[in-house]
N, C-alpha and C positions, 0 to 999 in steps of 0.2 A: 845330429848333436845331442848327446843326451841331458833329459830332464833333470835341472839344478835341482836337488836334494834339499827337502825344506827342513830348515833348524829345528832341532829338538828341542822346546821349551816345556819346563815342567808348568804345566797348564793349572789352572786353577778348576777344580771338579773335571776331569778330563774325561773323555770318551774312555769306555775302560775297551781292553785289547781285545776282547770277544764280540763287541759290538757289531752287527751285520748290517747296518747302515739302514735298519726298518725304524720306524719311528717308536720309542716307547710308550708306555701303556699302563697307567696305575691300577686301573679295573676296567669293568665293560662298559662301552659306551654309554651315556645315562640315555635313557628312553622314557616313553609314557609308565613304562612298567616298574621302574625304578626311580621314577621322580617323584621328589614331595612336593605338591604344589603349594603348601604352607610356605616354606622358604621362597619363592619367589611369587609376585603377583602379576598376572597377564592380563589382557582386556581380549584377548581372542585365541582362538587356535592357532592363527597365522603366527600371533606372538610367540606362543607356547613353543611353536616349532622352531621361530628363531632364536629362541632360549637356546633351546636344547642343542640346536647347531653350533650357536657360539662357544657354550661351555664344553661341546665335544671338542672342538677346534681347539680352544685353550688347554685343554686336559691333555690331547694327544700330542702337541707342541712343547708341553713343560711351560708355558704361556708366552712362548714367542710369538705364534701366528693365530690369527683369528680375522675371518673377513669382516669389514666394518659393517656393525647392524646398519639396516635401513631406515630405521628409528633410534630414538636414544632408549635405551632403560636404564632406570636409575638404580635399579637391584645391585648393580655390580659395580665395583672399584674397578675392574679391569677397562683400559681405554687403548682402543687402537688408533694410534697417534700418526701425524704426517711424519714422512721422513725430511719434509722440507721446515720444520718445527726449527727455528733456531735453539731452544732447550733441548730439544732430542739431538740434535748435532753434537751441541755442547758437552751432552752426555757421553756420547760414543768418544769423542775426544779425551774426556775424562776416563773413559774405562781403558783405553788404550795406552794413556798415560800412565795411570794406576796399575797395571800389567807390566809395563816397560819398568817401572820402579820397584814393582815386588819382586820381580823374576829375573830382573837385568836382559831384557828384551831390547829390541830396537824396530819394534814393529811402528806402522807409521799409518794413521786412519787416512783412509780413502774416499771411501763411498760407505751411506747407512741405505739398508735394503729394506729395513721394515723395524718398527717400534710398536711395541704394546707396552703400557704403563700402568702403575697400581699406584695409588694416593693411600699413603699410610702414614702420614705424620712426616712426610718427606714425599718425594715420588722414588720408586722403583721402577726403573727402567730394565725392559727386557728386549735387548737389542741383536739384530743381525747386521753384521756389517762386513765391510771389504776393508784389507789394509793392502798397500803399497806391495807386498808379495804375491798378491792376485788371490789370495786365500781369503777362505769366508769363515768369519768366529761369530760366536754367541756369547754375549755378555749379559751379565746382571748386575746394575750397579744401584745403590742407594744414595740418593742425593739429599739431604737436610735443607729445610728452609733456610738454615744459615749458610748452606752451601758445604758443609763438611760431606764428604764421600766416603763410602766404602764398598768395596768391590766384592760381590759375594760368588763369581762365576765370571771366567774367562776361557772359552775352549773351541777347537775346532767345530764349526756348524754341523750339529747334528741334524735339523731340521731344516735345511737349506741345500739345494732348491726345493721348494715347499711342492708339495703335491698339489694336484690340480684339484679345484673343488667341484668342477662341473660334475 
């Protein structure tokens, strides 16, 4: 049986036709050579290494994926959230609903795979999710404290499955 062809949606911030499935990179990874310690405070070399690792993961994945740090660093507004958090699940439903409303699509949310959020006068969610069409998507949605929402991105997942961090 032939595989069913995916509907062609006009995605918000679509993956370019020339994308070769490698993660995008905005610049060289942060290292001790190009890291400004005045920006971030850390208590030990181990903390510094953890911070560098975390920042690089966020940069390489456009903010979508990072390992949860072993300890809480208060220097960043990015947080790796639990996919079981009701607020995160609600944000995923809202992203799919907003995309459907904007583009006339008929996607249905199925599963939340990863969440990174950033607190900026509301919450900016970076979501990796799966819909009932069994495809994976990335969405960036801002939800204000009053509940207003603004969908910034909805596209086929560019950073999923996530590369191994071992």
